C-alpha positions, 0 to 999 in steps of 0.5 A: 863205418863198418856194417855188422850182419846179424842174421838173428835180427830178422826173426827175433831169435837169439842164436844158440851156441856157435861151434868154431870151425875146425882149425886147419894147420896150413904149415906154410908153402913148400917149393919143389923143382920138377924138371926145369920148373919150380912149383909151390903148394901148401905143404899140409896136404902132402904131409896129410896124405903121404908118409914119405913127405910127413917123415921128410918134413920132420927132418932137422935143418942141414948143418948150414941151417938150410931147410929144403923146400922153404923157398925157391932157392932151396926147393925139394928136387924131384929127380926122375919125375915128370912135371906133368905127373906132378901137376896132375897130382896137385889137381887132386890134392888141391881141387878147385871150387868147381871140382868140389861142387860138381864132384868131377876131377877133369883129368885125362887118362895119362894124368891119372896114370901120373897120379897113380905113379906118384901116389904109389911111390910116395905112399899116398894110399887114398889117392892111389886107390882113387886113381886105380878106380878112375883108371878102371873106368877107362879103356886100357888095352892088354899091354897097358894093363900088364905094364901098369899092373906090373909097375904099380902093383895092381894085380887085377890089371896084370892078370887081366892083361895077360889073359887078354893078350894070350887070347888075341888073334893074331898074336902080337909080333914079338918085337912089339911085346919086347919094346913095350913089356921088356924081354923078360915079360915078352917071351913068356907072354907069347906062351899059352901058359904065360899067366902062371909063368909071368905072375911072379914078376908082379911080386918083385917089381922094380924098386921105385925111384927114390925121392931126392931132396937136396 
C-alpha cells in the first residue's frame, strides 16, 4: 500500500496552482577518451556551455552510422589534452551537492589552470571568466603571469607579469627565462623596454590545439 504525503492536510488549506519544474533535456551520456582513460558525462552541459561541442553534437553520423561519443567503443578522442585538466573541468560542469550548498569548488591552482586552458580552447566563456577570477585570487609569480596571459589571452596578467619581471633584482638568468618563456619572449623580457616590445606577442598567440573527434 502506497503512502501519499499531502502537505495541505495539516492546515486545512488547498494548495494553489502548482507550476511544473523546468524540463531539463539531459541528452544522454557522452563518452570521451583522454590519454588512456575513458570518461563519461551527461552531454547537456557541454552543449550548453561550449560552442565547440554544441556544433559537434549536431554533426551527422558517419557513413557507417557511427556517432562519436555514443559509447565506450566510439568515444570522442581528445588528442593532446591532459586527463587531469579534463577531470577538473568536470568538477565545474557537474558540481557535487556540497559544492552547491557551500558555494565552494575545491580546486587546486593547477586544476584552475587546466579549467582555464580547456574553457579557452573550447569557447566556454562563462567558465573561462570564472577560472580567471579564481586564479586572480591566488599567488602567481611573474613567469606564470606572462605564460598564462600569453597562452590564454589574459592581457592583464601578461602586462603585470612583464612589469614585475623587469623590476626584479637580481634579474633572472637568461637560461631560466628561455626555458620557461621561450627564446622569443626571454630576450625582450631582459630589456627595460620589454613591456612595449613584447606586448604584440599577446595579440598573436599560438593557435589552440584542435579538438579531434574520431
